[in-house]
N, C-alpha and C positions, 0 to 999 in steps of 0.2 A: 811953416808946415813941413813935416818930415816926409820923406819919400815912402811910397807904398813898398812893402816887402813882399816879394814873391819867391817861392822856393822851387827850384828846378831839380828834379830827380833825373838828371841827364848826364851821362858820362861821355858821350860822343863830343870830343873837343871841337870838331868842325861845326857841328850843329850848335854847340854852345856859343860859338862866335856869332852866328846868326841871331840867336836869342839875345845875346848881349847888346847887339846893335839896336834891336827893336826896344829893348828895355831902357837903354840909355836915352833914346829919343823920346820915350814916354815918361822919363823921369822916375823910373822904377828901380828899386834896389833889388836886383836879382842875385840870390845866393844859391849855392848848389850843395848837394849831398851825393856822395858816391856809393852809399849803401843805406839800408833801412835804419841801422843804428844811428848813423849820422843824420838821417832825415828826422828821426824822432828828436834828437838833440836840437836840431835847427828849429823844429816846431816849438819846442819848449822855450828856447832862448830868444827867438826872433818873432814868433807869432805871425807867420806869413798870412797874408790875406787870400792867397791863391797858391795851389800846389800844381806843378806841371810834371807829368810823369811820362818818360819814354818807355812805353809798354813793350817795345821790341827788345829791350835789355832785360835778360833773365834775372838780373839782380833786383828788379822791381816788379815781381809778379802782382797782378792787379788785386787779387783778394787779400793777400798779406799786406800789401802796401796800404790799401784802404783801411784795413783793420788797425794797423799800427799808427798810421797818421791820424785817423779819427780818434783813437784813444788819447793821443797827445793834444789834438787840436780839432775838436768836433765840429766847428762851424765854418771852417774854410773849405771852399769848393776844391775838388780835385778834378783836373782835366788831364786825360790821358791821350796819347797819340801813338800810332803804329803804322806800318806800311799798309796800304789799302788791300794788299793781297794776304795780309796776316790777320785773318778775321777772328781767330780764337781769342787773342788778348783783348781785342776791342769788345767782343761779346762778353768776356769775363769781367771787364771793367764796368760795363753797363750793369751787369748782374751784381757787382760788388758795390754799386751805388755811386760810381763816379758821376759828377755833374755832367761831364761831356766825355765822349770817347770818339776821337776824330782820326781820320786818315792823316798821315804826316803832311800831305799837301794841303788839306783843308785846315789843319792846325796852323801851318805856316801862313796861310792866307788870312786867317782870323787872329793871329797873334797881336797885331797892333790894336785890334778891337778888344781882345782879352786883357791886354796890359794897359789900355788907354784910360780907364776911369774906374772909380769906386763903384759907380752905378752898374758897370758891366759885371763886376763880381757879384753884385746883389742879384742881377738877372740870372746868373749861372746857378745860384743856389735854388732857384725856383724849379 
């Protein structure tokens, strides 16, 4: 059985190392894109089951990210995260149709659950 593929739209190298550790222990193939063009290419090439978006990074504005990713891969849930004090991107992500928009600390706490099984991805879509 091949590993699940998850796409991270995360450019923060320090935070990526945390994500990599959780993904490795969950047996998930976590790949990254550094801009929206690369994200679309990754969606078309690798068909990730889940997309994780750092909403604090201006390279990935919620509305544009949702639009571009959904055009390339309409059925994979998108989970965004940002600082708990940065409410605008979280609100915009919810309005854009992200499956989840979480504070960074909540995202970090839930990451093992999010990456842990195919059934969790199915729950996110609902």
